[in-house]
N, C-alpha and C positions, 0 to 999 in steps of 0.2 A: 729543553732543548740541550742538547749533550755538550758538556764543557770539553772532550777533548776535539770534538768536530768542529768547536768554534777557535779552540786553540790550532787546529790544520789551517783555517781558513786565515787566520792570523800571519799565519806563515808566507799565505798568498798574499798580502798585501803591501806586507812590508820586505825591503831593499836588501836586508841584510846576507841573503842569498844569491844576490846579483852580480855578477863576475862580469868583466871589460872581455873581449873576444881573446879564444883561446886560441892556438896553435901549438900542437902537438907534432914533433917530426924526430922521426928513427927511433924511438924512447916510449914504448905504451908504459912502463910505468910514473911518467910522469904526469897522464890524466889521476892518478892519486892525489892530486892539488888541488881538484878542480868537481873531487865527488859531492863536495858542499854544493855545487850552485844550483840553485831551482830556474835560474833565467840567466842568460850569455846578452846581454846589451853589444853586440858587437856579432862578432863573425865564428862558428868554430870551426876549425880545420885541426883535421888528423891526417896523416900520411904519411907516408912510407915507411909501415916499419912492415920488418921481416923476419924477428926474432918468433920462433912459432911456440916457444917454452910459457911465454904471457901466459895468463889463464883469464882472458876480458870478459868474465864474469866476474871477475874482482877488481877489476882495474876497469870497468866502463863507469857511466855518468847517472848512479840509480835516480838521482833527484832532479835531473832535469828534466822540464816543461818545456822552454820555450826559448826560444834561437831570435834577436832581434834581425840579425842580417841573413847570411847564406851559414847552408851546412856544407864542408866539402870532406869527401873518406877516399881517399887517394891510396892506393896500392898496400893494404891492408892486407899481407899475401894469407896470414892465417888464423881469419876469424870468418866463422862459418854461419852465424849468424847477426842481426843488428840488434836484435832484444839483448842481446849481451852485452852490449855498447850504448844503446837508446834509450832502457824498456820504457819511459814514459816520459818522453819528447813527444807533445803534444799540437805544438805551431811554432812555424818556419814564418817569420813576417815579412823578409826576403828585400830589407832596405838597410844596406844596398844588397845587389845582386853579383855575381860569380858572371861575369862573362855573360849576360841576361839570365844566370841560372839559380836559383834559391838552394837545390840542393843536386848535389853533384856525388855519383857513389860511380866510380872510376878504377878500373881494374884492380877487381880484388878478387886474386886467382881461385880461393877456395868459398868464399861468398857463395850459399846455397839457400839460404834460407833470409826474406829481410825481416818479416815478424815485426815491423811497428805498428803492431794493432794502434797506439796510442794518438797514432800521428793521423790528424783530421783536418789540418788548414794548413793550405800555404798560400799565403795571403799576395804575394805578386812575384811573377818570374815563373819560370819552367823548370823540368826538371830534366838531366842528362845520366841516363844508366848507361853504361858504358864497356864493353871489354871485362866483363864479370863470366869467367867461361863458363863457369858451375849453374849461374842462378838462372833460374824464371823468375823473369820482373814483375809478372802481372800483366792481363791485358792494358790496354792503351787506352780501354775504356775507364779504370780505376784510377788515372794516371790525371787524365782529361778533367773528373771529377774532383782530386785532389786539391790538383791545381786553376781549377775553375776555367776550363775550356783554355789552357795554356796551348803552345804548341811544343810538344817535350820530344825529347830528341833519345829515343830508347833503342839503342842499336849494339849488335856484335856480341851477346851474350848466350846464354845456351841456347843451342840450336833444336834441338827436340822439344818444348815444350806443348804443352797439350789443354786447351781452357776450354773446360764445357760452354755450352753456346751462351747460359744466364751469366757465365763468367769475364766473357766478350761483350754482352750488354751491361755489366757492372748491377744488375738484378738478382745474386744468389743470395738466400739470407744465411746460409749454410757456411759460408765460405767466409765470415767474419764472428768474430767470436762474441757469443752474445751479450747483452749489455748486461754490467756490473751489481748489482744491487747496492741502495743507498743508503745503506744502514750503515755511516760510519764512512765507505769506502765512497771512488771516482761513480759519478754518474754520467752518462751519454746522451738522457734522454730526459726532456723534461726540464732545462736549463731556461734560465732569462736566457733571453735574445741579443742581451747587452753581451754572454759568454760565449765563446769558441773553446773545443778541445776537451768540455765537459765541464764538471763543476762540483760542488761537497754537498751543494743544497738547494734541490730544484726549487727553478724562480725565483731566486735570490742572487742579485747583482752584485752581492756582494761574495758571492763565494764560486767565481770562477776559478777555474784554470789560468785562464790567459782571456784576454777584453779582444772582444770584436773590433771597438773601437780604442778607447785609451781607460789607464787606470787613471782615477782620483783618489786618493787616499784611499779608504776602503772597499771606491765601488766603482763598478766599471757602466760608463760616461759615452755618451754620445759626441761628445765635443769637448773640450778645456774651456772655461769659462774666463774668458779673458775680460768681462765685466769685474770678475772675484779676485782678478789679479792671477790665474792661473793659465801657462800658455803648454803648446803642447810640444816635449822634448822625447828625443829618439823616435819618433812616431808611434809611439806607444803608451807613454804616460803622461801626466799634469805633475808639473811643476811650479810652484810660485816665479815671480817676472823678476822679485828679488836676489831668488836663487841662480837665473839663470843670467841675472848683471852680476853677481857675485861670482861666479867661475866662469866666466867672460864667454860663455855660451854662446853660441848662434842664435838669435829668437826666428825660431823655424812656424811660421804661422799656415803655410799651405805645405801639410808633410807628401811626398812625392810617394804617394801608396794607394794600391786600390781601397776601393769603399763600397759597403755593399749595398 
């Protein structure tokens, strides 16, 4: 097996690139402080940025794959595509939510393309996409699939959007880029059933972009093994009971989230 690929997988299973909640207000250059983050254990809020001189392609979060809480993008006036900002975001877990929403895209004047191709799962909560005057947000069926049939709020965006009938039914093969190859890059087909967001090696529960339920060491598992001394933490990974007690953390044995 390719050693380089194994090293890439190891980045997933360690917490060295985990960040706590990120809030950037008014100054996009502050995003540089978080470009190493592959997971945000908390919420991502980027808001009230008006300066059109910033280059979002250099100020985005290129390594971010998962957010355990919610994502709020509010009044980023001069961003044109979310692919510049969140090119690898795959999973939003929605614990906690922002007034019932796990993803809010609101009031971004020049946003005209989403292009969040890697975003495959919103595990809890719904989506609000509103007052993005240049944006065709996509058919409602696509958002329902992403949020597992939650009631989403898609309103007051570009008024003249036209979608193909198959787009309305979320059945077009050509509207989504084809799956990338699995020779050292991301796969979105053939992954282990405990994976979500893709994987680096097919059928391997130690090579997931994110875990459907919990991450326990190098593996994605259905639940934490309390009998062997691990408990759920932040609704997505297992930690030893001693670590939970040592950090004065709350023991959460029944996380508030949707199961599959």
